[in-house]
C-alpha positions as a Markdown table, in Angstrom:
| # | Residue | x | y | z |
|---|---|---|---|---|
| 1 | Met | 0.0 | 0.0 | 0.0 |
| 2 | Ser | 2.8 | 2.4 | 0.8 |
| 3 | Leu | 4.3 | 2.0 | -2.6 |
| 4 | Ala | 0.9 | 2.3 | -4.3 |
| 5 | Leu | 0.6 | 5.7 | -2.5 |
| 6 | Gly | 4.0 | 6.8 | -3.8 |
| 7 | Gln | 5.6 | 6.6 | -0.4 |
| 8 | Asn | 8.6 | 4.6 | 1.0 |
| 9 | Pro | 7.9 | 1.0 | 2.0 |
| 10 | Ser | 7.6 | 1.7 | 5.7 |
| 11 | Tyr | 5.1 | 4.6 | 5.4 |
| 12 | Ile | 1.9 | 2.7 | 6.4 |
| 13 | Asn | 3.8 | 0.7 | 9.0 |
| 14 | Arg | 5.0 | 3.8 | 10.7 |
| 15 | Ile | 1.4 | 5.2 | 10.8 |
| 16 | Glu | 0.0 | 1.9 | 12.1 |
| 17 | Asn | 2.6 | 1.8 | 14.9 |
| 18 | Gly | 2.0 | 5.4 | 15.9 |
| 19 | Lys | 5.5 | 6.6 | 14.8 |
| 20 | Ala | 4.1 | 9.0 | 12.2 |
| 21 | Leu | 0.9 | 10.7 | 11.2 |
| 22 | Pro | -0.1 | 11.2 | 7.6 |
| 23 | Ser | -0.5 | 14.7 | 6.2 |
| 24 | Met | -4.0 | 15.7 | 5.3 |
| 25 | Gln | -3.3 | 14.9 | 1.7 |
| 26 | Gly | -1.8 | 11.6 | 2.8 |
| 27 | Phe | -4.9 | 10.8 | 4.7 |
| 28 | Phe | -7.1 | 11.6 | 1.7 |
| 29 | Ser | -4.8 | 9.4 | -0.5 |
| 30 | Ile | -5.2 | 6.5 | 2.0 |
| 31 | Cys | -9.0 | 6.9 | 1.9 |
| 32 | Asp | -8.9 | 7.0 | -1.9 |
| 33 | Tyr | -6.8 | 3.8 | -1.9 |
| 34 | Leu | -9.3 | 2.1 | 0.4 |
| 35 | Lys | -12.2 | 3.4 | -1.7 |
| 36 | Ile | -13.9 | 5.0 | 1.3 |
| 37 | Thr | -14.7 | 8.5 | 2.4 |
| 38 | Pro | -13.0 | 10.2 | 5.3 |
| 39 | Ala | -16.3 | 9.9 | 7.3 |
| 40 | Glu | -16.4 | 6.2 | 6.5 |
| 41 | Phe | -12.8 | 5.9 | 7.7 |
| 42 | Phe | -13.7 | 7.1 | 11.2 |
| 43 | Asn | -17.1 | 5.3 | 11.4 |
| 44 | Asp | -16.2 | 2.2 | 13.5 |
| 45 | Glu | -19.8 | 0.9 | 13.5 |
| 46 | Val | -19.6 | -0.2 | 9.9 |
| 47 | Glu | -17.3 | -3.0 | 8.9 |
| 48 | Gln | -17.4 | -2.7 | 5.1 |
| 49 | Pro | -18.2 | 1.0 | 4.3 |
| 50 | Gly | -17.1 | 0.9 | 0.7 |
| 51 | Glu | -19.2 | -2.1 | -0.1 |
| 52 | Ile | -22.2 | -0.6 | 1.7 |
| 53 | Arg | -21.9 | 2.7 | -0.2 |
| 54 | Ala | -21.6 | 0.9 | -3.5 |
| 55 | Leu | -24.7 | -1.2 | -2.7 |
| 56 | Val | -26.7 | 2.0 | -1.7 |
| 57 | Glu | -25.7 | 3.6 | -5.0 |
| 58 | Lys | -27.1 | 0.6 | -6.9 |
| 59 | Leu | -30.3 | 0.5 | -4.8 |
| 60 | Gln | -31.0 | 4.1 | -5.5 |
| 61 | Lys | -31.3 | 3.2 | -9.2 |
| 62 | Leu | -34.0 | 0.5 | -8.6 |
| 63 | Pro | -37.7 | 1.2 | -9.2 |
| 64 | Gln | -39.9 | 1.2 | -6.1 |
| 65 | Glu | -41.2 | -2.4 | -6.6 |
| 66 | Gln | -37.7 | -3.9 | -6.9 |
| 67 | Leu | -36.5 | -1.9 | -4.0 |
| 68 | Gln | -39.3 | -3.3 | -1.9 |
| 69 | Leu | -38.3 | -6.9 | -2.9 |
| 70 | Val | -34.7 | -6.2 | -1.9 |
| 71 | Glu | -36.0 | -4.9 | 1.5 |
| 72 | Gln | -38.1 | -8.1 | 2.0 |
| 73 | Ile | -35.1 | -10.3 | 1.2 |
| 74 | Thr | -32.9 | -8.2 | 3.6 |
| 75 | Glu | -35.5 | -8.6 | 6.4 |
| 76 | Gln | -35.3 | -12.4 | 5.9 |
| 77 | Phe | -31.5 | -12.3 | 6.4 |
| 78 | Leu | -31.8 | -10.1 | 9.5 |
| 79 | Asp | -34.4 | -12.4 | 11.1 |
| 80 | Lys | -32.1 | -15.4 | 11.0 |
């Protein structure tokens, strides 16, 4: 990941170990790499923010009747 961000190989390791902090631009680059927003980065209640956002974007394109079917299926998963 460090190299993909154009940094030295120890860049992410140093951040993870508390030895360095990314610049604001570095933080945004990390979020872009992870395909998440800065708000999603700090939301510890959601385990897969990028996937959830992508799913919501797809759901927004569905007509009402299909959206209701997806909701019914989702409810069945949550009830188990």
